[in-house]
C-alpha positions, -999 to 999 in steps of 0.1 A, spaced: 259 310 150 237 285 128 215 298 99 183 281 94 165 280 59 130 276 53 108 265 23 95 294 3 56 287 -9 37 302 -36 0 290 -33 -26 289 -61 -60 281 -51 -86 266 -76 -121 252 -73 -124 216 -82 -156 194 -77 -161 182 -50 -144 209 -30 -114 232 -29 -80 220 -38 -47 237 -30 -20 232 -53 15 241 -38 44 252 -58 77 251 -40 111 269 -45 138 262 -20 173 279 -20 201 253 -18 213 250 21 251 250 25 266 219 41 273 237 74 236 251 78 206 233 96 176 226 74 143 227 97 108 221 79 89 251 87 53 260 82 44 278 51 34 315 57 -2 321 61 -18 341 33 -52 358 41 -77 335 25 -58 305 23 -79 274 15 -77 246 41 -75 210 29 -108 193 24 -116 166 51 -122 131 37 -155 125 20 -177 96 21 -209 88 1 -229 58 -6 -234 55 -45 -241 33 -73 -217 41 -102 -228 19 -133 -249 2 -110 -223 -11 -86 -235 -7 -50 -204 9 -35 -188 32 -8 -169 61 -24 -142 79 -6 -129 113 -17 -96 127 -3 -66 150 -14 -33 135 -18 3 146 -13 0 172 -41 -34 185 -30 -51 169 -58 -83 149 -54 -83 112 -54 -114 90 -56 -116 53 -45 -149 35 -54 -153 1 -31 -179 -21 -42 -197 -39 -14 -194 -74 -12 -231 -87 3 -247 -86 -31 -239 -95 -66 -227 -68 -88 -235 -62 -125 -202 -75 -137 -211 -110 -122 -188 -111 -90 -196 -102 -55 -176 -70 -51 -153 -64 -23 -129 -47 -46 -116 -13 -57 -140 -9 -88 -128 25 -98 -98 49 -90 -95 84 -99 -63 103 -96 -42 130 -113 -13 127 -137 -1 162 -140 -31 184 -145 -52 157 -161 -75 131 -144 -68 95 -151 -98 71 -145 -90 34 -138 -120 11 -139 -122 -27 -133 -118 -44 -167 -142 -74 -163 -115 -96 -178 -126 -134 -178 -161 -124 -172 -154 -121 -135 -124 -94 -125 -144 -62 -123 -117 -43 -101 -86 -48 -79 -82 -62 -43 -98 -96 -45 -88 -124 -23 -74 -154 -42 -56 -187 -32 -46 -215 -51 -42 -249 -35 -36 -286 -40 -5 -275 -55 -25 -251 -79 -50 -276 -90 -77 -259 -72 -87 -224 -63 -107 -204 -40 -114 -168 -43 -136 -141 -31 -152 -129 -64 -182 -152 -61 -185 -154 -26 -211 -132 -6 -194 -115 24 -197 -87 48 -183 -51 49 -182 -25 75 -165 10 82 -141 3 112 -132 41 113 -143 70 95 -123 101 107 -121 136 93 -90 126 74 -83 91 78 -107 60 69 -107 21 75 -130 2 55 -132 -36 59 -143 -68 38 -144 -102 50 -154 -136 37 -153 -174 47 -131 -187 19 -135 -226 14 -100 -240 11 -97 -278 13 -133 -280 28 -124 -255 58 -136 -221 60 -107 -197 62 -118 -164 76 -103 -137 50 -103 -100 63 -92 -71 41 -88 -36 53 -84 -4 30 -68 25 46 -70 60 30 -56 93 44 -54 128 34 -20 138 22 -14 102 10 -12 90 -26 -16 53 -21 -40 32 -3 -29 5 21 -44 -30 16 -41 -52 46 -52 -90 46 -55 -117 73 -61 -153 66 -74 -169 98 -71 -206 96 -80 -214 131 -112 -234 121 -87 -260 107 -78 -267 141 -43 -270 158 -27 -290 129 -37 -264 103 -47 -271 69 -41 -307 53 -34 -290 18 -9 -264 8 -27 -230 -1 -10 -198 -14 -22 -161 -14 -23 -139 -46 -43 -110 -27 -47 -84 -38 -57 -97 -70 -75 -80 -99 -77 -64 -134 -80 -28 -137 -73 -2 -164 -43 13 -147 -35 30 -179 -67 48 -179 -101 37 -193 -102 31 -231 -64 35 -235 -57 -1 -239 -19 3 -241 6 -27 -244 23 -37 -212 59 -26 -220 75 -42 -191 72 -59 -155 95 -56 -125 95 -70 -91 116 -73 -61 120 -101 -35 156 -107 -21 168 -96 -56 153 -72 -83 138 -83 -115 131 -64 -148 124 -72 -183 149 -55 -208 127 -54 -240 98 -36 -248 69 -43 -254 70 -72 -230 67 -106 -249 75 -142 -235 110 -137 -257 120 -103 -236 154 -107 -220 156 -98 -183 180 -91 -152 176 -106 -118 210 -98 -106 205 -66 -82 199 -72 -46 167 -58 -30 153 -50 4 114 -42 3 92 -66 -19 72 -51 -48 58 -60 -81 47 -38 -108 36 -35 -146 41 -5 -169 36 12 -202 62 36 -214 38 47 -243 9 56 -219 32 68 -192 13 45 -166 26 21 -139 6 0 -115 22 -18 -86 23 -31 -49 48 -23 -23 49 -43 10 51 -24 43 78 -46 55 111 -59 40 117 -92 26 135 -106 56 105 -94 80 80 -109 57 88 -132 31 72 -129 -6 72 -145 -37 54 -178 -47 76 -200 -71 108 -216 -75 126 -191 -94 151 -183 -68 175 -204 -85 181 -172 -110 191 -149 -83 219 -131 -93 216 -140 -130 204 -123 -165 186 -141 -191 216 -148 -208 231 -168 -177 199 -184 -168 199 -218 -150 176 -246 -156 172 -232 -191 153 -265 -204 124 -256 -183 119 -223 -203 112 -241 -236 106 -215 -262 103 -188 -237 132 -163 -227 111 -149 -198 106 -175 -169 77 -200 -176 43 -186 -166 38 -209 -137 72 -198 -121 70 -161 -117 71 -151 -80 42 -128 -84 12 -133 -108 11 -102 -131 4 -107 -168 25 -138 -175 -7 -159 -183 -19 -136 -211 17 -138 -229 26 -160 -258 60 -165 -275 57 -138 -300 30 -112 -290 26 -86 -265 -3 -82 -243 -26 -56 -231 -36 -73 -200 -43 -52 -168 -40 -82 -145 -17 -76 -113 -16 -97 -81 9 -106 -51 23 -138 -43 32 -161 -13 44 -197 -14 21 -228 -11 16 -233 25 17 -196 34 -21 -200 42 -30 -226 68 0 -246 72 18 -247 106 53 -249 86 60 -240 50 91 -231 31 95 -194 21 104 -182 -13 141 -190 -15 136 -223 3 161 -211 29 139 -209 60 108 -224 76 79 -200 82 44 -206 96 11 -195 81 -14 -210 109 -33 -198 126 -28 -165 110 -12 -152 78 -12 -116 76 5 -87 56 -1 -51 41 8 -37 9 5 -1 -7 -17 1 -38 -1 22 -65 -9 38 -98 8 65 -113 30 79 -140 59 54 -152 80 85 -158 79 92 -121 86 55 -110 58 57 -83 64 20 -74 102 25 -68 96 58 -49 73 39 -25 99 12 -19 125 41 -9 98 54 14 93 20 32 131 14 33 133 50 51 103 42 75 121 9 86 152 29 95 135 57 111 139 62 151 114 76 176 117 88 211 90 97 233 88 120 262 61 108 289 51 78 272 68 52 251 73 39 215 50 10 209 68 -21 203 42 -48 200 3 -52 189 -20 -71 169 -2 -92 141 -26 -78 116 -62 -68 110 -89 -88 124 -65 -100 151 -66 -99 190 -32 -116 194 0 -96 203 32 -99 183 66 -81 185 69 -56 158 97 -61 134 108 -26 141 99 -9 174 75 22 168 65 10 134 30 -4 128 34 -23 96 -4 -29 92 -8 7 80 27 19 73 24 43 105 50 55 133 31 44 167 35 59 200 17 57 234 15 88 256 12 89 293 -3 124 292 -38 123 285 -41 157 270 -9 159 249 23 142 238 58 148 226 77 127 204 110 130 184 114 114 149 149 111 133 145 101 97 180 85 98 173 66 64 164 97 45 136 120 40 102 108 47 71 122 27 42 132 48 49 108 77 19 91 95 15 87 134 -8 67 156 -8 83 190 -26 62 218 -36 74 251 -54 106 239 -89 115 255 -98 141 232 -91 155 197 -60 172 189 -63 211 194 -25 222 189 3 208 172 40 223 170 70 211 153 103 221 172 82 248 191 68 264 160 29 263 159 15 242 129 -21 247 115 -47 222 113 -59 210 80 -30 228 62 3 218 79 -13 185 93 -43 164 91 -57 147 124 -84 124 131 -95 113 166 -109 77 174 -128 82 206 -134 44 211 -96 37 212 -83 70 224 -62 73 192 -50 103 172 -43 94 137 -21 122 122 -4 130 91 21 157 86 20 178 54 58 180 46 90 163 39 105 153 71 143 157 71 167 148 101 155 150 137 128 170 149 104 171 178 64 171 173 44 180 203 5 180 206 -21 190 229 -60 183 232 -63 217 252 -71 250 236 -46 278 242 
């Protein structure tokens, strides 16, 4: 007979504005190898506080006309995202359309990260930036008037959208960004699409890259002004600087193979890190916007094309795959720059064919270029960027099986698109980092998830075909409690349930839901 071990919970309830927050302290006895671990609901205690729903407000912090979203993260701590509207000029001289301020907890302390206003322009994080004509010209959203809308405002899930007509080579490229927030999740998703159909069937005549999400925000906490101690990124290989604080003379290592792309900057002294992590792996969506791939497998002592480095040990500023703080470095001095952006090759926006980073395959950026990344700020000591990389790797290895329905294998290729593409992994919606199914039972669903690649923290499900909100949910036959064990939102327009589980999913289990009471 098998023994099943459950998690023991101790719950401390505290009042934190703007609502109640539950902090969980977890103790688990080690499970012997021949026993089966099943994630069980925490035992209910009288008076247990439910997790607060997603909150939205229209506010003007420091004069920035903004939509403010408040939710509780994976630890039950409050997080706040201030998205500045992009249809008017903001006090910092840009036109918004970005994350102006982010509030989150590091331990028991709140850290507040606000746009720095660097260069008199970059007042937050998440601007759309494209360089073209081989870097001789640039187009960006900071000085463009655009439009915004709330695509979905659910009880625990939100989609907020910005859009602009980005002029590239005389052609208006439609750029659309969606921010996704969810109860139980630490890191927002930033999803972007460049729609180049206005260029006609031949696409753009110029080579344009993408550096979105682009910005400058005090990820070490307002007023800290810490030195940047190091940078890291991953494409086909992992790069990291080896000397702190970071200068142009820092040694580096680019020798370890990598799967999921990412980029980060950190300060050990401030115990702070900021980064982005793609929702797909590098083979599924190519990233990196330079020609530094010749140094894959090398360290600084064995670098190739050393003559191009001049008096730098780090790669020359124009040859980093991602734009971080390299343009603020000099040969001898560290930098306090809080700049961070993504990177795609020239041609990735609007070209019918272009060479990906690595120059080993031909890709297309026309009529669409779409991708999504997790936007991360946290403690350097907890390595939040690499932790999210591991989570994406595990999601890509997860396997779904649906009773009375199907695993969704295709859908729109990104935000603001109506075309249908085959998903890189059946059942995985990379636009939002969600596991996606279609039910044939209008009043319920049953799905089995095998976390074959490792534990998945608070997995997110999209369930299509529902006719009403979720009323009951069970895991392996055991009932779960709404707003405590799971967080659900219902989109009546699309018949979709957005569902986040509040647990570490290990192994294979079955989740069953119903819109019927009792």
